[in-house]
N, C-alpha and C positions, 0 to 999 in steps of 0.2 A: 283787581287783585294785585297786591304788591309782592313781587318775588324778592326774597332776601338775596343780596349780592355778596354773601359771605364766602363763596368759593368761586374759583375761576369758571367752573362748569355753569353755575347759576348766572354769573356775569355774562358769559357768552350767549346763553339761551335768552337773556333779557335784551341783548343788544339790538336785534332787528326792530323791536317795537319801542325801544326806550328813547329814541331821539339822540342817544349819545354819539351816534356816528357823525354828528356835526361838531363834536368836541374835538379840539386839536390833538388831544392825547390818544384818541382812538380812530381818527379818520384814516382812510387808506393813505399810505405814504406817498403814493403817486400824486395825490392832490397837492403836495408841496412842490411838485415839478411844473405846475401850471405857469405859463408865461403868456403874455398877450399874443394873440394870433396863433397859438399852438394848442393842439388837442392833448388831453390827458393821455399819457403813454407815448407821446411823441418825444423821443429822446435825442433827436438830431441836433438840438441846440446845446447839448451837454457833452463835455469832453470825457467825463469820468464820474461814476457813482461809487462811492465807498459803501461797503456793507459792514454793519456792526459786528457780525460774526467773524470777520477777518480785518478788523479795524487797524490793528498794528501794521499789518502788511500793506493795507491800502494807504495809510498815512505816509508810510515810508516811500511808497510808489509816487505819491503826489510830491513829496519832498524831493525825490530824485528828478522828477520832471521839472521842478522849479530850481534845480541846482542848489538845493539845500542839503547839507550833509545828512546822511542816513543815521539818525541818532535816536529815533523815537522807540521807546520800550514801554509796553503796557505793564502796569502793576495792578494787582488785585488788592484793593484796599479794604473791600468789604465782601470778600468771597463767601458764597453761601456755604452753610454747614450741611446742606442736603447733599447726599451722595449722587443723586440723579434727578433729572426733571420728572415731575409727576406725569403719570400716564393719563391720557385723555380719551374719552369715549369716541367711537367712530362718529357718532352723531355730532358731538362738539367739534371735531375736526372738520366735518362737512359744513357746519355753520360758519366756522372761521374761513374755510376756503371760499364759500359762496360770498361772504361779506367782503373778502379781500382778494377776490379773483383777479382783479386788475393788477394788484401788486404781485401776485404769483406769476402772472403772465409777463408783466413789464420787467421784473427783476429776475426772471428765470428761476424761480423757486419751485421745488418739487412739491406736489400735492401731499 
């Protein structure tokens, strides 16, 4: 049976069996931190991890650490016309949390 992926809810519900978790667009972000002889989630070899939700602040921090003048300002070139993010069901949130638990733990995100 093929589930339509026309909504975020349908997409999330299809993820566990779809094989898409091997696609670089949806794999846990922690997978990008793998280095030889390191375990996933071992952040000791990293100095800093920037987070998208505070990207401007984090880029300016890195610039400061590299003695680059603090000049970066984020601009919203294609700001959403939606007034708020869509609400997701408890079940969908649980699926996302279980699929990306290592990211929630590694990056200290709240469930």
